[in-house]
C-alpha positions in Angstrom: -18.6 0.1 9.5 -14.8 0.6 11.2 -12.5 3.1 11.5 -9.0 2.7 11.1 -6.7 2.9 13.9 -3.7 5.2 14.4 -1.8 1.5 16.2 1.9 1.0 15.8 1.2 -2.1 14.3 4.4 -4.8 14.9 3.5 -7.0 12.6 1.0 -7.8 9.4 -1.0 -10.3 11.6 -1.7 -7.6 14.2 -2.1 -5.3 11.6 -4.8 -7.9 9.9 -7.0 -9.0 12.8 -7.5 -4.9 13.9 -10.4 -5.3 11.4 -13.7 -7.0 10.7 -13.8 -10.5 9.8 -15.0 -9.7 5.9 -12.1 -7.3 5.6 -9.9 -9.4 7.3 -10.7 -11.9 4.1 -9.8 -9.4 1.6 -6.5 -8.0 3.5 -5.7 -12.2 4.1 -6.1 -12.2 0.2 -4.3 -9.5 -1.1 -1.5 -10.6 1.1 -1.6 -14.5 -0.6 -1.8 -12.8 -3.9 1.6 -10.6 -3.3 3.6 -13.8 -1.5 2.8 -15.8 -4.4 3.8 -13.3 -6.9 6.8 -12.3 -5.4 8.1 -15.4 -3.6 11.6 -13.7 -2.5 9.8 -10.5 -1.0 9.9 -10.1 2.6 7.1 -8.9 4.5 6.9 -5.7 6.9 5.1 -2.9 8.4 6.2 0.3 6.7 4.1 4.0 7.1 1.8 1.6 9.3 0.7 -0.8 6.8 1.7 -4.1 5.2 4.9 -3.8 3.2 6.3 -6.2 1.1 10.4 -5.3 0.3 12.4 -6.9 -2.5 15.7 -4.1 -3.0 13.6 -1.8 -1.7 9.8 -1.0 -1.4 8.2 -3.4 -3.5 4.5 -2.8 -2.7 2.0 -1.5 0.3 -1.4 -2.1 1.3 -4.1 -0.9 3.9 -7.6 -1.2 4.9 -9.7 2.0 5.1 -13.4 2.6 6.0 -14.6 2.0 2.3 -11.8 0.8 0.3 -8.5 -1.2 0.2 -5.2 1.1 -0.6 -2.7 -0.3 -2.8 0.9 1.3 -3.3 2.5 -0.2 -6.0 4.8 3.1 -6.6 3.9 5.3 -9.7 5.6 3.6 -12.3 3.5 0.2 -11.8 0.6 2.8 -12.0 1.4 4.3 -15.0 2.1 1.1 -16.8 -1.3 -0.7 -15.5 -3.7 3.1 -15.7 -5.8 1.6 -18.4 -6.4 -1.6 -16.7 -8.0 -0.1 -13.3 -9.4 3.1 -14.8 -12.8 2.5 -13.3 -10.9 2.9 -9.8 -9.8 5.8 -8.3 -6.1 6.4 -8.1 -3.0 9.2 -7.8 0.6 9.1 -8.9 1.4 6.4 -6.9 -1.7 4.5 -5.5 -5.7 2.8 -6.6 -8.3 2.2 -4.4 -10.4 -0.8 -4.4 -14.1 -0.1 -3.1 -15.0 -2.8 -0.4 -18.4 -2.9 -1.8 -16.9 -4.7 -4.9 -14.9 -7.3 -5.9 -10.9 -6.9 -5.3 -9.0 -7.2 -9.3 -6.6 -9.9 -7.6 -5.6 -10.4 -11.2 -4.4 -7.2 -11.6 -2.7 -7.0 -8.3 -0.5 -10.1 -9.0 0.4 -8.5 -12.6 1.5 -5.6 -10.7 3.3 -7.7 -8.1 5.1 -9.3 -10.7 5.9 -5.8 -12.3 7.2 -4.5 -9.3 9.2 -7.9 -8.8 11.0 -6.8 -12.0 11.5 -3.2 -11.7 13.4 -3.8 -8.8 15.6 -6.6 -9.9 16.7 -5.0 -12.9 
């Protein structure tokens, strides 16, 4: 496995390239799903992780040793809690284990929810 670096990344490309290829593939797919769901959002690094902004922070995601963390804000976690009840979650985050398929359709729904929320 790998360890997450404490390096200050300047771009999402730099962040993604810091991980093993198998994790890079997942990170790029997350990135693509978010971009497609929020085409007006701006990509940046915030809190040391890939972030999409649209009228403020939209969503963040990050790779860890055993999971991908997805941070769509507490309102999205609450709105979709029944759909990801099999995943470890907290007030503002959900963890997708690296050894299981990532629910990209759920990620898409949550991003669309956040776009609507940030646009109102």
